[in-house]
CHARMM-style PDB file with segment names, atoms N, HN, CA, C and O in Angstrom:
ATOM      1  N   MET     1     -21.962  -6.588  17.385  1.00  0.00      PROA
ATOM      2  CA  MET     1     -22.899  -6.595  16.771  1.00  0.00      PROA
ATOM      3  C   MET     1     -22.289  -6.366  15.437  1.00  0.00      PROA
ATOM      4  O   MET     1     -21.293  -5.643  15.459  1.00  0.00      PROA
ATOM      5  N   SER     2     -22.579  -6.718  14.539  1.00  0.00      PROA
ATOM      6  HN  SER     2     -23.388  -7.305  14.522  1.00  0.00      PROA
ATOM      7  CA  SER     2     -22.393  -6.569  12.830  1.00  0.00      PROA
ATOM      8  C   SER     2     -23.113  -5.878  12.293  1.00  0.00      PROA
ATOM      9  O   SER     2     -24.288  -6.243  12.264  1.00  0.00      PROA
ATOM     10  N   ALA     3     -22.811  -4.814  11.749  1.00  0.00      PROA
ATOM     11  HN  ALA     3     -21.856  -4.517  11.772  1.00  0.00      PROA
ATOM     12  CA  ALA     3     -23.340  -3.755  10.996  1.00  0.00      PROA
ATOM     13  C   ALA     3     -22.815  -3.935   9.213  1.00  0.00      PROA
ATOM     14  O   ALA     3     -21.718  -4.434   8.961  1.00  0.00      PROA
ATOM     15  N   VAL     4     -23.486  -3.598   8.416  1.00  0.00      PROA
ATOM     16  HN  VAL     4     -24.377  -3.193   8.621  1.00  0.00      PROA
ATOM     17  CA  VAL     4     -23.816  -3.500   7.173  1.00  0.00      PROA
ATOM     18  C   VAL     4     -23.978  -2.007   6.361  1.00  0.00      PROA
ATOM     19  O   VAL     4     -24.965  -1.273   6.335  1.00  0.00      PROA
ATOM     20  N   ILE     5     -22.804  -1.847   5.785  1.00  0.00      PROA
ATOM     21  HN  ILE     5     -22.002  -2.444   5.806  1.00  0.00      PROA
ATOM     22  CA  ILE     5     -22.947  -0.883   5.412  1.00  0.00      PROA
ATOM     23  C   ILE     5     -22.505  -1.013   3.651  1.00  0.00      PROA
ATOM     24  O   ILE     5     -21.703  -1.835   3.209  1.00  0.00      PROA
ATOM     25  N   GLU     6     -23.320   0.107   2.763  1.00  0.00      PROA
ATOM     26  HN  GLU     6     -23.971   0.775   3.122  1.00  0.00      PROA
ATOM     27  CA  GLU     6     -23.136   0.409   1.523  1.00  0.00      PROA
ATOM     28  C   GLU     6     -22.498   1.090   1.180  1.00  0.00      PROA
ATOM     29  O   GLU     6     -22.369   2.181   1.736  1.00  0.00      PROA
ATOM     30  N   ALA     7     -21.846   0.749   0.151  1.00  0.00      PROA
ATOM     31  HN  ALA     7     -21.951  -0.137  -0.300  1.00  0.00      PROA
ATOM     32  CA  ALA     7     -20.567   2.152  -0.401  1.00  0.00      PROA
ATOM     33  C   ALA     7     -21.080   1.680  -1.994  1.00  0.00      PROA
ATOM     34  O   ALA     7     -21.594   0.674  -2.484  1.00  0.00      PROA
ATOM     35  N   PRO     8     -20.708   2.773  -2.397  1.00  0.00      PROA
ATOM     36  CA  PRO     8     -21.046   2.911  -4.137  1.00  0.00      PROA
ATOM     37  C   PRO     8     -19.650   1.824  -4.800  1.00  0.00      PROA
ATOM     38  O   PRO     8     -18.490   1.865  -4.392  1.00  0.00      PROA
ATOM     39  N   ARG     9     -20.139   0.988  -5.804  1.00  0.00      PROA
ATOM     40  HN  ARG     9     -21.082   0.954  -6.136  1.00  0.00      PROA
ATOM     41  CA  ARG     9     -19.234  -0.091  -6.230  1.00  0.00      PROA
ATOM     42  C   ARG     9     -17.762   0.938  -7.270  1.00  0.00      PROA
ATOM     43  O   ARG     9     -16.681   0.570  -7.728  1.00  0.00      PROA
ATOM     44  N   THR    10     -18.174   1.700  -7.264  1.00  0.00      PROA
ATOM     45  HN  THR    10     -19.053   1.998  -6.891  1.00  0.00      PROA
ATOM     46  CA  THR    10     -17.275   2.220  -8.417  1.00  0.00      PROA
ATOM     47  C   THR    10     -15.977   2.650  -6.411  1.00  0.00      PROA
ATOM     48  O   THR    10     -14.872   2.151  -6.199  1.00  0.00      PROA
ATOM     49  N   MET    11     -16.368   3.159  -5.914  1.00  0.00      PROA
ATOM     50  HN  MET    11     -17.265   3.564  -6.086  1.00  0.00      PROA
ATOM     51  CA  MET    11     -15.950   3.530  -4.695  1.00  0.00      PROA
ATOM     52  C   MET    11     -14.745   2.514  -4.044  1.00  0.00      PROA
ATOM     53  O   MET    11     -13.602   2.746  -3.651  1.00  0.00      PROA
ATOM     54  N   ILE    12     -15.678   1.105  -4.135  1.00  0.00      PROA
ATOM     55  HN  ILE    12     -16.607   0.916  -4.455  1.00  0.00      PROA
ATOM     56  CA  ILE    12     -14.406   0.141  -3.656  1.00  0.00      PROA
ATOM     57  C   ILE    12     -13.586  -0.489  -5.255  1.00  0.00      PROA
ATOM     58  O   ILE    12     -12.596  -1.195  -5.445  1.00  0.00      PROA
ATOM     59  N   GLU    13     -14.186  -0.083  -5.815  1.00  0.00      PROA
ATOM     60  HN  GLU    13     -14.990   0.491  -5.661  1.00  0.00      PROA
ATOM     61  CA  GLU    13     -13.431  -0.554  -7.282  1.00  0.00      PROA
ATOM     62  C   GLU    13     -11.972   0.290  -7.152  1.00  0.00      PROA
ATOM     63  O   GLU    13     -10.921  -0.351  -7.192  1.00  0.00      PROA
ATOM     64  N   SER    14     -11.958   1.877  -6.981  1.00  0.00      PROA
ATOM     65  HN  SER    14     -12.811   2.397  -6.948  1.00  0.00      PROA
ATOM     66  CA  SER    14     -11.044   2.710  -6.532  1.00  0.00      PROA
ATOM     67  C   SER    14     -10.224   2.202  -5.785  1.00  0.00      PROA
ATOM     68  O   SER    14      -9.098   1.874  -6.160  1.00  0.00      PROA
ATOM     69  N   LEU    15     -10.736   2.035  -4.415  1.00  0.00      PROA
ATOM     70  HN  LEU    15     -11.650   2.302  -4.111  1.00  0.00      PROA
ATOM     71  CA  LEU    15      -9.974   1.245  -2.988  1.00  0.00      PROA
ATOM     72  C   LEU    15      -9.445   0.108  -4.161  1.00  0.00      PROA
ATOM     73  O   LEU    15      -8.451   0.708  -4.568  1.00  0.00      PROA
ATOM     74  N   ALA    16      -9.479  -0.741  -4.691  1.00  0.00      PROA
ATOM     75  HN  ALA    16     -10.287  -1.229  -4.360  1.00  0.00      PROA
ATOM     76  CA  ALA    16      -9.113  -2.317  -4.754  1.00  0.00      PROA
ATOM     77  C   ALA    16      -7.679  -1.738  -5.824  1.00  0.00      PROA
ATOM     78  O   ALA    16      -6.547  -2.210  -5.713  1.00  0.00      PROA
ATOM     79  N   ALA    17      -8.012  -0.793  -6.687  1.00  0.00      PROA
ATOM     80  HN  ALA    17      -8.932  -0.410  -6.777  1.00  0.00      PROA
ATOM     81  CA  ALA    17      -6.505   0.227  -8.106  1.00  0.00      PROA
ATOM     82  C   ALA    17      -5.769   0.821  -6.953  1.00  0.00      PROA
ATOM     83  O   ALA    17      -4.731   1.407  -7.261  1.00  0.00      PROA
ATOM     84  N   MET    18      -6.025   0.799  -5.948  1.00  0.00      PROA
ATOM     85  HN  MET    18      -6.868   0.324  -5.699  1.00  0.00      PROA
ATOM     86  CA  MET    18      -5.063   2.006  -5.317  1.00  0.00      PROA
ATOM     87  C   MET    18      -3.665   1.355  -5.123  1.00  0.00      PROA
ATOM     88  O   MET    18      -3.446   0.277  -4.569  1.00  0.00      PROA
ATOM     89  N   ARG    19      -2.900   2.068  -5.589  1.00  0.00      PROA
ATOM     90  HN  ARG    19      -3.077   2.943  -6.039  1.00  0.00      PROA
ATOM     91  CA  ARG    19      -1.186   1.917  -5.717  1.00  0.00      PROA
ATOM     92  C   ARG    19      -0.712   3.426  -5.175  1.00  0.00      PROA
ATOM     93  O   ARG    19      -1.414   4.428  -5.040  1.00  0.00      PROA
ATOM     94  N   PHE    20       0.815   3.240  -4.893  1.00  0.00      PROA
ATOM     95  HN  PHE    20       1.386   2.426  -5.004  1.00  0.00      PROA
ATOM     96  CA  PHE    20       1.456   3.913  -4.942  1.00  0.00      PROA
ATOM     97  C   PHE    20       1.897   4.796  -6.350  1.00  0.00      PROA
ATOM     98  O   PHE    20       1.838   4.185  -7.417  1.00  0.00      PROA
ATOM     99  N   PRO    21       2.267   5.997  -6.356  1.00  0.00      PROA
ATOM    100  CA  PRO    21       2.710   6.406  -7.493  1.00  0.00      PROA
ATOM    101  C   PRO    21       3.554   6.185  -8.075  1.00  0.00      PROA
ATOM    102  O   PRO    21       4.561   6.541  -7.463  1.00  0.00      PROA
ATOM    103  N   SER    22       3.838   5.647  -9.248  1.00  0.00      PROA
ATOM    104  HN  SER    22       3.020   5.358  -9.745  1.00  0.00      PROA
ATOM    105  CA  SER    22       5.599   5.478  -9.391  1.00  0.00      PROA
ATOM    106  C   SER    22       6.760   5.654  -9.272  1.00  0.00      PROA
ATOM    107  O   SER    22       7.721   4.889  -9.185  1.00  0.00      PROA
ATOM    108  N   LYS    23       6.615   6.985  -9.270  1.00  0.00      PROA
ATOM    109  HN  LYS    23       5.834   7.606  -9.340  1.00  0.00      PROA
ATOM    110  CA  LYS    23       7.762   8.178  -8.280  1.00  0.00      PROA
ATOM    111  C   LYS    23       7.803   7.482  -6.783  1.00  0.00      PROA
ATOM    112  O   LYS    23       8.801   6.948  -6.301  1.00  0.00      PROA
ATOM    113  N   THR    24       6.649   7.586  -6.215  1.00  0.00      PROA
ATOM    114  HN  THR    24       5.838   8.020  -6.606  1.00  0.00      PROA
ATOM    115  CA  THR    24       7.062   6.835  -4.965  1.00  0.00      PROA
ATOM    116  C   THR    24       7.038   5.245  -4.604  1.00  0.00      PROA
ATOM    117  O   THR    24       7.350   4.793  -3.503  1.00  0.00      PROA
ATOM    118  N   ASP    25       6.703   4.643  -5.487  1.00  0.00      PROA
ATOM    119  HN  ASP    25       6.450   5.011  -6.382  1.00  0.00      PROA
ATOM    120  CA  ASP    25       7.315   3.178  -5.426  1.00  0.00      PROA
ATOM    121  C   ASP    25       8.695   2.989  -5.673  1.00  0.00      PROA
ATOM    122  O   ASP    25       9.449   2.524  -4.818  1.00  0.00      PROA
ATOM    123  N   SER    26       9.089   3.358  -6.903  1.00  0.00      PROA
ATOM    124  HN  SER    26       8.477   3.735  -7.598  1.00  0.00      PROA
ATOM    125  CA  SER    26      10.625   3.645  -7.211  1.00  0.00      PROA
ATOM    126  C   SER    26      11.642   3.974  -6.291  1.00  0.00      PROA
ATOM    127  O   SER    26      12.811   3.588  -6.270  1.00  0.00      PROA
ATOM    128  N   LEU    27      11.026   4.758  -5.517  1.00  0.00      PROA
ATOM    129  HN  LEU    27      10.077   5.071  -5.534  1.00  0.00      PROA
ATOM    130  CA  LEU    27      11.853   5.660  -4.542  1.00  0.00      PROA
ATOM    131  C   LEU    27      11.771   4.681  -3.276  1.00  0.00      PROA
ATOM    132  O   LEU    27      12.865   4.516  -2.738  1.00  0.00      PROA
ATOM    133  N   LEU    28      10.520   3.886  -2.594  1.00  0.00      PROA
ATOM    134  HN  LEU    28       9.631   4.020  -3.032  1.00  0.00      PROA
ATOM    135  CA  LEU    28      10.222   2.326  -1.660  1.00  0.00      PROA
ATOM    136  C   LEU    28      11.711   1.520  -2.625  1.00  0.00      PROA
ATOM    137  O   LEU    28      12.730   1.171  -2.028  1.00  0.00      PROA
ATOM    138  N   GLN    29      11.567   1.386  -3.835  1.00  0.00      PROA
ATOM    139  HN  GLN    29      10.739   1.669  -4.320  1.00  0.00      PROA
ATOM    140  CA  GLN    29      12.457   0.081  -3.930  1.00  0.00      PROA
ATOM    141  C   GLN    29      13.704   0.580  -3.938  1.00  0.00      PROA
ATOM    142  O   GLN    29      14.421  -0.406  -3.763  1.00  0.00      PROA
ATOM    143  N   SER    30      14.571   1.793  -4.065  1.00  0.00      PROA
ATOM    144  HN  SER    30      13.989   2.594  -4.206  1.00  0.00      PROA
ATOM    145  CA  SER    30      15.641   2.489  -3.540  1.00  0.00      PROA
ATOM    146  C   SER    30      16.097   2.321  -2.646  1.00  0.00      PROA
ATOM    147  O   SER    30      17.287   2.082  -2.444  1.00  0.00      PROA
ATOM    148  N   LEU    31      15.144   2.421  -1.814  1.00  0.00      PROA
ATOM    149  HN  LEU    31      14.177   2.615  -1.978  1.00  0.00      PROA
ATOM    150  CA  LEU    31      15.308   2.730  -0.286  1.00  0.00      PROA
ATOM    151  C   LEU    31      15.631   1.494   0.482  1.00  0.00      PROA
ATOM    152  O   LEU    31      16.535   1.326   1.300  1.00  0.00      PROA
ATOM    153  N   MET    32      14.514   0.468  -0.033  1.00  0.00      PROA
ATOM    154  HN  MET    32      13.779   0.604  -0.698  1.00  0.00      PROA
ATOM    155  CA  MET    32      14.746  -0.649   0.046  1.00  0.00      PROA
ATOM    156  C   MET    32      16.257  -1.533  -0.242  1.00  0.00      PROA
ATOM    157  O   MET    32      17.013  -2.191   0.473  1.00  0.00      PROA
ATOM    158  N   ASP    33      16.229  -1.246  -1.322  1.00  0.00      PROA
ATOM    159  HN  ASP    33      15.615  -0.711  -1.903  1.00  0.00      PROA
ATOM    160  CA  ASP    33      17.520  -1.947  -2.103  1.00  0.00      PROA
ATOM    161  C   ASP    33      19.338  -0.910  -0.929  1.00  0.00      PROA
ATOM    162  O   ASP    33      20.399  -1.470  -0.652  1.00  0.00      PROA
ATOM    163  N   ARG    34      19.040   0.216  -0.668  1.00  0.00      PROA
ATOM    164  HN  ARG    34      18.179   0.671  -0.893  1.00  0.00      PROA
ATOM    165  CA  ARG    34      20.507   0.632  -0.304  1.00  0.00      PROA
ATOM    166  C   ARG    34      20.214  -0.084   1.217  1.00  0.00      PROA
ATOM    167  O   ARG    34      21.150  -0.712   1.712  1.00  0.00      PROA
ATOM    168  N   ASN    35      19.050  -0.006   1.894  1.00  0.00      PROA
ATOM    169  HN  ASN    35      18.290   0.504   1.492  1.00  0.00      PROA
ATOM    170  CA  ASN    35      18.497  -0.815   3.060  1.00  0.00      PROA
ATOM    171  C   ASN    35      19.389  -1.820   3.320  1.00  0.00      PROA
ATOM    172  O   ASN    35      20.243  -1.859   4.205  1.00  0.00      PROA
ATOM    173  N   THR    36      18.901  -3.317   1.771  1.00  0.00      PROA
ATOM    174  HN  THR    36      18.207  -3.285   1.052  1.00  0.00      PROA
ATOM    175  CA  THR    36      19.851  -4.392   2.191  1.00  0.00      PROA
ATOM    176  C   THR    36      21.409  -4.315   1.940  1.00  0.00      PROA
ATOM    177  O   THR    36      22.228  -5.138   2.350  1.00  0.00      PROA
ATOM    178  N   ASN    37      21.648  -3.309   1.279  1.00  0.00      PROA
ATOM    179  HN  ASN    37      20.983  -2.640   0.946  1.00  0.00      PROA
ATOM    180  CA  ASN    37      23.150  -2.790   1.153  1.00  0.00      PROA
ATOM    181  C   ASN    37      24.347  -2.007   1.969  1.00  0.00      PROA
ATOM    182  O   ASN    37      25.533  -1.736   1.780  1.00  0.00      PROA
ATOM    183  N   GLY    38      22.899  -1.706   3.445  1.00  0.00      PROA
ATOM    184  HN  GLY    38      21.936  -1.926   3.599  1.00  0.00      PROA
ATOM    185  CA  GLY    38      23.261  -1.194   4.359  1.00  0.00      PROA
ATOM    186  C   GLY    38      23.792   0.303   4.270  1.00  0.00      PROA
ATOM    187  O   GLY    38      24.719   0.795   4.915  1.00  0.00      PROA
ATOM    188  N   GLN    39      22.799   1.045   3.101  1.00  0.00      PROA
ATOM    189  HN  GLN    39      22.047   0.646   2.578  1.00  0.00      PROA
ATOM    190  CA  GLN    39      23.912   2.541   2.891  1.00  0.00      PROA
ATOM    191  C   GLN    39      22.382   3.340   2.959  1.00  0.00      PROA
ATOM    192  O   GLN    39      21.745   3.806   2.014  1.00  0.00      PROA
ATOM    193  N   LEU    40      21.946   3.322   4.756  1.00  0.00      PROA
ATOM    194  HN  LEU    40      22.463   2.943   5.524  1.00  0.00      PROA
ATOM    195  CA  LEU    40      20.856   4.358   4.705  1.00  0.00      PROA
ATOM    196  C   LEU    40      21.292   4.833   5.444  1.00  0.00      PROA
ATOM    197  O   LEU    40      22.063   4.135   6.101  1.00  0.00      PROA
ATOM    198  N   ALA    41      21.141   6.279   5.871  1.00  0.00      PROA
ATOM    199  HN  ALA    41      20.514   6.847   5.337  1.00  0.00      PROA
ATOM    200  CA  ALA    41      21.117   7.761   6.336  1.00  0.00      PROA
ATOM    201  C   ALA    41      19.990   7.446   7.753  1.00  0.00      PROA
ATOM    202  O   ALA    41      19.061   6.699   7.449  1.00  0.00      PROA
ATOM    203  N   PRO    42      19.994   7.776   8.741  1.00  0.00      PROA
ATOM    204  CA  PRO    42      19.336   7.445   9.847  1.00  0.00      PROA
ATOM    205  C   PRO    42      17.972   8.726   9.220  1.00  0.00      PROA
ATOM    206  O   PRO    42      17.144   9.018  10.083  1.00  0.00      PROA
ATOM    207  N   ASP    43      17.822   9.301   8.045  1.00  0.00      PROA
ATOM    208  HN  ASP    43      18.494   9.064   7.344  1.00  0.00      PROA
ATOM    209  CA  ASP    43      16.620   9.999   7.909  1.00  0.00      PROA
ATOM    210  C   ASP    43      15.841   9.147   6.834  1.00  0.00      PROA
ATOM    211  O   ASP    43      14.619   9.131   6.692  1.00  0.00      PROA
ATOM    212  N   GLU    44      16.738   8.467   6.129  1.00  0.00      PROA
ATOM    213  HN  GLU    44      17.732   8.480   6.244  1.00  0.00      PROA
ATOM    214  CA  GLU    44      16.032   7.164   5.065  1.00  0.00      PROA
ATOM    215  C   GLU    44      15.570   6.210   5.991  1.00  0.00      PROA
ATOM    216  O   GLU    44      14.399   6.045   6.333  1.00  0.00      PROA
ATOM    217  N   ARG    45      16.442   5.668   6.330  1.00  0.00      PROA
ATOM    218  HN  ARG    45      17.393   5.802   6.052  1.00  0.00      PROA
ATOM    219  CA  ARG    45      15.425   5.020   7.548  1.00  0.00      PROA
ATOM    220  C   ARG    45      14.017   5.551   8.003  1.00  0.00      PROA
ATOM    221  O   ARG    45      13.190   4.641   7.961  1.00  0.00      PROA
ATOM    222  N   GLU    46      13.810   6.026   8.171  1.00  0.00      PROA
ATOM    223  HN  GLU    46      14.482   6.766   8.205  1.00  0.00      PROA
ATOM    224  CA  GLU    46      12.602   6.570   8.734  1.00  0.00      PROA
ATOM    225  C   GLU    46      11.726   6.684   7.654  1.00  0.00      PROA
ATOM    226  O   GLU    46      10.734   5.958   7.594  1.00  0.00      PROA
ATOM    227  N   GLU    47      12.021   7.660   6.641  1.00  0.00      PROA
ATOM    228  HN  GLU    47      12.826   8.251   6.689  1.00  0.00      PROA
ATOM    229  CA  GLU    47      11.413   7.588   5.412  1.00  0.00      PROA
ATOM    230  C   GLU    47      10.971   5.929   4.847  1.00  0.00      PROA
ATOM    231  O   GLU    47       9.891   5.853   4.262  1.00  0.00      PROA
ATOM    232  N   LEU    48      11.772   4.660   5.014  1.00  0.00      PROA
ATOM    233  HN  LEU    48      12.649   4.722   5.490  1.00  0.00      PROA
ATOM    234  CA  LEU    48      11.797   3.343   4.204  1.00  0.00      PROA
ATOM    235  C   LEU    48      10.801   3.139   5.527  1.00  0.00      PROA
ATOM    236  O   LEU    48       9.745   2.726   5.047  1.00  0.00      PROA
ATOM    237  N   GLU    49      10.708   3.206   6.456  1.00  0.00      PROA
ATOM    238  HN  GLU    49      11.566   3.542   6.845  1.00  0.00      PROA
ATOM    239  CA  GLU    49       9.552   3.142   7.571  1.00  0.00      PROA
ATOM    240  C   GLU    49       8.449   3.426   7.512  1.00  0.00      PROA
ATOM    241  O   GLU    49       7.473   2.823   7.958  1.00  0.00      PROA
ATOM    242  N   ALA    50       8.530   4.659   6.784  1.00  0.00      PROA
ATOM    243  HN  ALA    50       9.323   5.148   6.421  1.00  0.00      PROA
ATOM    244  CA  ALA    50       6.723   5.622   6.912  1.00  0.00      PROA
ATOM    245  C   ALA    50       6.355   4.943   5.533  1.00  0.00      PROA
ATOM    246  O   ALA    50       5.207   4.506   5.449  1.00  0.00      PROA
ATOM    247  N   LEU    51       7.125   4.811   4.530  1.00  0.00      PROA
ATOM    248  HN  LEU    51       8.058   5.166   4.598  1.00  0.00      PROA
ATOM    249  CA  LEU    51       6.373   4.207   3.146  1.00  0.00      PROA
ATOM    250  C   LEU    51       6.348   3.003   3.387  1.00  0.00      PROA
ATOM    251  O   LEU    51       5.564   2.433   2.629  1.00  0.00      PROA
ATOM    252  N   SER    52       7.019   2.093   4.349  1.00  0.00      PROA
ATOM    253  HN  SER    52       7.656   2.556   4.965  1.00  0.00      PROA
ATOM    254  CA  SER    52       6.413   0.793   4.182  1.00  0.00      PROA
ATOM    255  C   SER    52       5.447   0.182   4.879  1.00  0.00      PROA
ATOM    256  O   SER    52       4.853  -0.853   4.574  1.00  0.00      PROA
ATOM    257  N   GLU    53       5.275   1.024   6.059  1.00  0.00      PROA
ATOM    258  HN  GLU    53       5.757   1.864   6.307  1.00  0.00      PROA
ATOM    259  CA  GLU    53       3.964   1.264   7.127  1.00  0.00      PROA
ATOM    260  C   GLU    53       2.284   1.151   5.847  1.00  0.00      PROA
ATOM    261  O   GLU    53       1.373   0.369   5.574  1.00  0.00      PROA
ATOM    262  N   LEU    54       2.919   2.835   5.370  1.00  0.00      PROA
ATOM    263  HN  LEU    54       3.659   3.470   5.592  1.00  0.00      PROA
ATOM    264  CA  LEU    54       2.068   2.716   4.107  1.00  0.00      PROA
ATOM    265  C   LEU    54       1.659   2.263   3.226  1.00  0.00      PROA
ATOM    266  O   LEU    54       0.538   2.416   2.739  1.00  0.00      PROA
ATOM    267  N   SER    55       2.769   1.438   2.778  1.00  0.00      PROA
ATOM    268  HN  SER    55       3.679   1.313   3.173  1.00  0.00      PROA
ATOM    269  CA  SER    55       2.489   0.103   1.699  1.00  0.00      PROA
ATOM    270  C   SER    55       1.529  -0.474   1.987  1.00  0.00      PROA
ATOM    271  O   SER    55       0.567  -0.627   1.234  1.00  0.00      PROA
ATOM    272  N   GLU    56       1.635  -0.952   3.280  1.00  0.00      PROA
ATOM    273  HN  GLU    56       2.416  -0.828   3.891  1.00  0.00      PROA
ATOM    274  CA  GLU    56       1.150  -1.786   3.946  1.00  0.00      PROA
ATOM    275  C   GLU    56      -0.413  -2.036   4.039  1.00  0.00      PROA
ATOM    276  O   GLU    56      -1.203  -2.898   3.653  1.00  0.00      PROA
ATOM    277  N   THR    57      -0.470  -0.493   4.959  1.00  0.00      PROA
ATOM    278  HN  THR    57       0.172   0.207   5.273  1.00  0.00      PROA
ATOM    279  CA  THR    57      -2.236  -0.073   4.641  1.00  0.00      PROA
ATOM    280  C   THR    57      -2.407  -0.363   3.806  1.00  0.00      PROA
ATOM    281  O   THR    57      -2.954  -1.456   3.657  1.00  0.00      PROA
ATOM    282  N   ILE    58      -2.019   0.497   2.614  1.00  0.00      PROA
ATOM    283  HN  ILE    58      -1.575   1.384   2.734  1.00  0.00      PROA
ATOM    284  CA  ILE    58      -2.177   0.376   1.397  1.00  0.00      PROA
ATOM    285  C   ILE    58      -3.038  -1.220   0.928  1.00  0.00      PROA
ATOM    286  O   ILE    58      -4.237  -1.365   0.687  1.00  0.00      PROA
ATOM    287  N   ALA    59      -2.101  -2.109   0.917  1.00  0.00      PROA
ATOM    288  HN  ALA    59      -1.127  -1.991   1.112  1.00  0.00      PROA
ATOM    289  CA  ALA    59      -2.309  -3.536   0.524  1.00  0.00      PROA
ATOM    290  C   ALA    59      -3.258  -4.228   1.465  1.00  0.00      PROA
ATOM    291  O   ALA    59      -3.648  -5.334   1.089  1.00  0.00      PROA
ATOM    292  N   LEU    60      -3.597  -3.885   2.349  1.00  0.00      PROA
ATOM    293  HN  LEU    60      -3.280  -2.987   2.655  1.00  0.00      PROA
ATOM    294  CA  LEU    60      -4.697  -4.397   3.257  1.00  0.00      PROA
ATOM    295  C   LEU    60      -5.948  -3.582   3.514  1.00  0.00      PROA
ATOM    296  O   LEU    60      -6.685  -3.819   4.471  1.00  0.00      PROA
ATOM    297  N   VAL    61      -6.162  -2.642   2.659  1.00  0.00      PROA
ATOM    298  HN  VAL    61      -5.563  -2.450   1.881  1.00  0.00      PROA
ATOM    299  CA  VAL    61      -7.115  -1.467   1.925  1.00  0.00      PROA
ATOM    300  C   VAL    61      -7.903  -2.590   0.788  1.00  0.00      PROA
ATOM    301  O   VAL    61      -8.978  -3.186   0.714  1.00  0.00      PROA
ATOM    302  N   ARG    62      -6.351  -2.422  -0.199  1.00  0.00      PROA
ATOM    303  HN  ARG    62      -5.478  -1.938  -0.139  1.00  0.00      PROA
ATOM    304  CA  ARG    62      -6.774  -3.489  -1.536  1.00  0.00      PROA
ATOM    305  C   ARG    62      -6.904  -4.583  -1.193  1.00  0.00      PROA
ATOM    306  O   ARG    62      -7.835  -5.037  -1.858  1.00  0.00      PROA
ATOM    307  N   ALA    63      -6.539  -5.300  -0.554  1.00  0.00      PROA
ATOM    308  HN  ALA    63      -5.782  -4.932  -0.014  1.00  0.00      PROA
ATOM    309  CA  ALA    63      -7.433  -6.732   0.264  1.00  0.00      PROA
ATOM    310  C   ALA    63      -8.919  -7.175   0.259  1.00  0.00      PROA
ATOM    311  O   ALA    63      -9.386  -8.096  -0.411  1.00  0.00      PROA
ATOM    312  N   GLN    64      -9.546  -6.409   1.070  1.00  0.00      PROA
ATOM    313  HN  GLN    64      -9.167  -5.660   1.614  1.00  0.00      PROA
ATOM    314  CA  GLN    64     -10.318  -5.456   1.917  1.00  0.00      PROA
ATOM    315  C   GLN    64     -11.059  -5.821   0.386  1.00  0.00      PROA
ATOM    316  O   GLN    64     -11.547  -6.855  -0.071  1.00  0.00      PROA
ATOM    317  N   ALA    65     -10.844  -4.141  -0.262  1.00  0.00      PROA
ATOM    318  HN  ALA    65     -10.447  -3.301   0.110  1.00  0.00      PROA
ATOM    319  CA  ALA    65     -11.695  -4.062  -1.432  1.00  0.00      PROA
ATOM    320  C   ALA    65     -12.059  -5.748  -2.758  1.00  0.00      PROA
ATOM    321  O   ALA    65     -12.988  -6.438  -3.176  1.00  0.00      PROA
ATOM    322  N   LEU    66     -10.462  -5.583  -2.880  1.00  0.00      PROA
ATOM    323  HN  LEU    66      -9.706  -5.022  -2.540  1.00  0.00      PROA
ATOM    324  CA  LEU    66     -10.713  -6.654  -3.099  1.00  0.00      PROA
ATOM    325  C   LEU    66     -11.724  -8.391  -3.517  1.00  0.00      PROA
ATOM    326  O   LEU    66     -11.956  -9.099  -4.496  1.00  0.00      PROA
ATOM    327  N   LYS    67     -12.006  -8.353  -2.156  1.00  0.00      PROA
ATOM    328  HN  LYS    67     -11.818  -7.778  -1.360  1.00  0.00      PROA
ATOM    329  CA  LYS    67     -12.236  -9.700  -1.273  1.00  0.00      PROA
ATOM    330  C   LYS    67     -14.109  -9.585  -1.308  1.00  0.00      PROA
ATOM    331  O   LYS    67     -14.908 -10.511  -1.455  1.00  0.00      PROA
ATOM    332  N   LEU    68     -14.377  -8.163  -1.123  1.00  0.00      PROA
ATOM    333  HN  LEU    68     -13.728  -7.411  -1.003  1.00  0.00      PROA
ATOM    334  CA  LEU    68     -15.575  -7.609  -1.971  1.00  0.00      PROA
ATOM    335  C   LEU    68     -16.252  -7.595  -3.181  1.00  0.00      PROA
ATOM    336  O   LEU    68     -17.425  -7.674  -3.548  1.00  0.00      PROA
ATOM    337  N   LEU    69     -15.109  -7.463  -3.715  1.00  0.00      PROA
ATOM    338  HN  LEU    69     -14.156  -7.398  -3.417  1.00  0.00      PROA
ATOM    339  CA  LEU    69     -15.105  -7.231  -5.189  1.00  0.00      PROA
ATOM    340  C   LEU    69     -15.623  -8.869  -5.224  1.00  0.00      PROA
ATOM    341  O   LEU    69     -16.795  -9.184  -5.430  1.00  0.00      PROA
ATOM    342  N   GLY    70     -14.722  -9.659  -5.027  1.00  0.00      PROA
ATOM    343  HN  GLY    70     -13.770  -9.403  -4.859  1.00  0.00      PROA
ATOM    344  CA  GLY    70     -14.547 -11.429  -5.215  1.00  0.00      PROA
ATOM    345  C   GLY    70     -13.785 -11.523  -6.148  1.00  0.00      PROA
ATOM    346  O   GLY    70     -14.077 -12.174  -7.152  1.00  0.00      PROA
ATOM    347  N   ARG    71     -12.676 -10.902  -6.003  1.00  0.00      PROA
ATOM    348  HN  ARG    71     -12.439 -10.373  -5.188  1.00  0.00      PROA
ATOM    349  CA  ARG    71     -11.245 -11.139  -6.933  1.00  0.00      PROA
ATOM    350  C   ARG    71     -10.179 -11.104  -6.006  1.00  0.00      PROA
ATOM    351  O   ARG    71     -10.263 -10.675  -4.855  1.00  0.00      PROA
ATOM    352  N   THR    72      -8.786 -11.750  -6.757  1.00  0.00      PROA
ATOM    353  HN  THR    72      -8.718 -12.099  -7.692  1.00  0.00      PROA
ATOM    354  CA  THR    72      -7.997 -11.756  -6.233  1.00  0.00      PROA
ATOM    355  C   THR    72      -6.671 -10.710  -6.323  1.00  0.00      PROA
ATOM    356  O   THR    72      -7.019 -10.010  -7.274  1.00  0.00      PROA
ATOM    357  N   PRO    73      -5.662 -10.314  -5.993  1.00  0.00      PROA
ATOM    358  CA  PRO    73      -4.883  -9.375  -6.248  1.00  0.00      PROA
ATOM    359  C   PRO    73      -4.280  -9.952  -6.998  1.00  0.00      PROA
ATOM    360  O   PRO    73      -4.208 -11.167  -7.181  1.00  0.00      PROA
ATOM    361  N   VAL    74      -3.627  -8.840  -7.670  1.00  0.00      PROA
ATOM    362  HN  VAL    74      -3.685  -7.853  -7.521  1.00  0.00      PROA
ATOM    363  CA  VAL    74      -3.006  -9.085  -9.347  1.00  0.00      PROA
ATOM    364  C   VAL    74      -1.137  -8.871  -8.848  1.00  0.00      PROA
ATOM    365  OT1 VAL    74      -0.255  -8.957  -9.703  1.00  0.00      PROA
TER     366      VAL     74
END
């Protein structure tokens, strides 16, 4: 059974614009670079995994919001 749920456009716009704060994005990039170079400590590896999972979830939510708005990711 499929249901239709209405949401304010501003809410969908906010979801479509969702991104990591710049400090968190920089941290994620740094961890990814250090991981590529084999330089992560075990606790940093856990942090990288958690941030990567959150980044993927945000990307999926954004994609769904953009689809509802008839847009493509930038």
